[in-house]
C-alpha positions in Angstrom: -4.1 -17.6 -11.2 -1.5 -15.2 -10.0 -0.8 -14.4 -6.4 0.6 -10.9 -5.5 4.0 -11.6 -4.4 7.1 -10.2 -2.4 10.6 -11.4 -1.3 12.3 -10.1 1.7 15.8 -10.8 2.9 16.9 -10.9 6.5 20.4 -11.3 7.9 20.8 -14.0 10.1 22.6 -12.4 13.2 22.5 -15.5 15.3 23.7 -19.1 14.6 22.7 -20.0 11.0 21.0 -23.1 11.7 18.6 -21.4 14.2 15.1 -20.3 13.3 14.7 -16.5 13.7 12.4 -15.4 16.4 9.3 -13.0 16.0 11.3 -10.6 18.0 13.9 -10.6 15.2 11.3 -9.5 12.7 9.8 -6.7 15.0 13.1 -5.1 16.0 15.4 -5.9 13.0 15.2 -4.3 9.6 15.1 -6.4 6.7 18.1 -6.4 4.4 16.2 -6.1 1.2 12.6 -6.3 -0.4 11.5 -6.9 -3.8 9.3 -3.7 -3.2 5.5 -3.8 -3.1 3.5 -6.9 -3.4 3.0 -7.3 -7.3 0.4 -9.4 -9.0 2.8 -10.9 -11.5 4.1 -14.5 -12.5 7.5 -13.7 -11.2 9.3 -10.9 -8.9 12.9 -10.1 -9.5 15.4 -7.8 -7.7 18.9 -7.0 -7.5 20.6 -6.7 -4.0 24.0 -5.9 -2.8 24.6 -7.9 0.4 27.5 -8.0 2.8 29.0 -11.2 3.3 27.1 -13.3 5.9 24.0 -15.6 6.4 20.6 -14.5 5.2 17.1 -15.8 5.3 15.1 -15.3 2.0 11.3 -15.1 2.8 8.8 -15.2 -0.3 5.3 -14.3 0.7 2.0 -13.6 -0.7 -0.1 -10.4 0.2 -3.0 -12.1 1.9 -2.2 -13.8 5.3 -2.4 -17.6 5.2 -2.7 -17.6 1.3 -0.4 -20.6 0.2 1.4 -20.6 -3.1 4.3 -22.5 -5.0 7.7 -20.7 -5.2 10.6 -21.2 -7.5 13.5 -19.4 -6.0 16.6 -18.5 -8.5 19.5 -16.9 -7.0 22.4 -15.5 -8.9 25.7 -14.1 -7.5 28.8 -12.3 -9.0 30.9 -14.3 -6.3 30.8 -17.9 -5.1 28.0 -18.3 -2.5 26.4 -21.5 -0.7 22.7 -22.0 -0.6 21.2 -24.3 2.2 17.6 -25.2 2.4 
């Protein structure tokens, strides 16, 4: 079974270890999206991001629909991922 998936990227304006507030998502536009929710096995997208701290948020189309994710990130320059 496949779920309709999407990925959004949000710039972390505060301290990178802090959790983003609900207000952040209401008033701060995302830095990138994978597009519309798509019912495929995988979703991929290429982004050009400024240096900084970002939060990657995979989601399903239906609210409270749980799914497993594998996140693969590639970059042309050296970067660090923390989870």
